[in-house]
N, C-alpha and C positions, 0 to 999 in steps of 0.2 A: 836543115838547109835554111839559108837566109837569102833575101833578095837585095839587090843593090838599090839603094833608096832613090837615086835620081832617075834610074830606069823605071822603077816602080811608079813614081809620080808621073812620069811621061805616059806610061801605059794607062794609069788611072784617069788622066785628063784628056787623053786622045779621043777625038770625036765627042767631046763633052756636050755639044749642042748649044742652043741659045738659051736654054732655061735652067742651066746649072750655075748656081751661085756658089763660090768657093771661099771659105774662110780658112786660110792657112794659119796655123798657130805660129807662135814666136820662134824665130830661128830657122833651123834647117828646112822645115817644111815650107816656109815662106820662100827661101832661096830656091828650093827645088821646084816649087810652083812657078816662080819667075823663070827658071831655066827651061821649064816645059813650054813656056810661051806666055808672056805677060798678057793679061786679059782684063778688060774693064770690069768684068764680073768677078774678079778676085779682090777680096777686101783683106789686105795685109794688116796684121796687128803688130805694131811696133810698141814694145814696152807694156803689153797687156797680158803677161804670162798668167795662165790659168783661166782666162776669160773667153777663149775661142768657142768652147762648147755652149756657153750661155748666150753668146752673141749669135751663134748659129741657131739656137732654139728660138730666140726672139725673131730672127729673120724668117725662119720657117713658119712661124705663126703669123707674121705680118704679110708674108708672100706665099699663101697656100697653093698657088698655081705654079710655083717654081720649085725645083729641086734644090736643096741646100746640102752641101758637103763641107763639114768641118774636117780638115786634115791637119792633125797635130801630132806631136811626139809624146812618148810615154812620160817624160818629165812633166810636161804641161798638164797632161791628163791626170797624173798623180796629184798635182797641185790642186786640180779642180774636181776631185772625185765627187763632191757633193752635187755638182752639176748633173751627174748621171741620175741621181734620185729625182731631180726636178724634170729632167727629160723623160724618164720612165713614167712619171705621173702624168705628163702631158701627151707624150707619144704622137707628135705630129707625123703623118704618113709620108711627108716629103723631106725628112731629115735623116742624114747619114753622118755618124761620127766615125771617123777613120783614124786610127792611131798607128803611126809608124813607130814600132818598138825596137829600139836597138839595145836596150838594157843599160844605157848610160845617160847621164846628164851631159849631153854634148855641148851645151852653151856655157858650162862652167868648168870644163876641164876633163870630161870623160870619166867622172866618178861613177861607180855602179849605181844604177837606179834600183828601186824596190822590185821592179819586175824580175831582176836577176835574183832577188832574194825570195821569189815565189809568189809575189802579188799577181793574181790572175785577173787582168782587166776585163776579160770576157765574162768571167764568173761574177764580177762586180756589176757589170752592165746587165747581166741576166737577173741578178738578185734585185736590181733596181726596177725591173719590169720592162726593160727594152726587149721587144718581142723577137727580133731577128739579130743573129750574131754570127760572125764568120772569123775563123782563125786562118789567116792567109800566110802560107809558108813556101809556096812555089808558084811558078808561072800559071799553071792551070787554075789554081785557086784565085790568083789575081785576075785572071780572065773572067772567072765566075763573079767576082766582086764587081768588075766593071759592068758586066751584064745586069747585075742586080741594081747597081747605081743608076743605070739608064732606064730601068723599069721600076723605080722606087715606088712602093705602095704601102710601106710601113716603116716605122723607125728602125734603123739599121745601125748596129755597132760592129765594126771590123777592126781587128788587130792585124797589122802586117809586120811580120818578122823581117827586119832589115839588118844589114851588116852595119857595124859601128865604124863607118868610114867618114872621111872629111873631104869630099870633092871641092873644087874651087867654088867659092861663093859667087852667086849671081844675085845681086841685091836689087829688089824691086824699089820703086819710088818710096821715099822716106817721108814725104810731106803729108802729114795726117789730114790736113784740110783738103788738099788736092785729091788724096785717095778717097775721102768721103764724098766729095763732089763728083768725082769720076764714077764711083759706084752708084750713087743716087741717080746720076744721069743715065746709066745703063739700065736702071729700073724704070726710067721714064718719070722720075720724080723731080719736082722743082727744087731748085737750090734754095 
């Protein structure tokens, strides 16, 4: 069974509270986060493929009283697998890495990704020392993930099995400087 990605993102971010910082990865996860409701505490990455997990790690370490969720796709996570080793070595208790896995590289033409060929992202995360991991394949497991995200107490890795669909794009703001300033302001930091 697979979940519809836009509905899964809406469920994941519903009732997120004021302390959840979200780093959507490049492409569809950014569009889905924007469709779920743009938020000053979303830091969209334009042109930074492979960087979402490390940005999330840095943010979790710099903001230990805030929960940080990196929500990215399987293609970007495969590009940044080394990040999981660093995250496993640091294990901030306020960080969740959530991968929407549709088994394709959606941004470049829907070619099969390595997860279709058997690469087990949860196994990689576990081998890197990330203590908590979930494989989300249905609504009940998604509900469990949202509960764990709201009560985050250790580094979490979750893979959400989603359908390889292409809903209409909802593009967030594209101005990198404005995104940075908006995000910093939401953290109460000076420009």
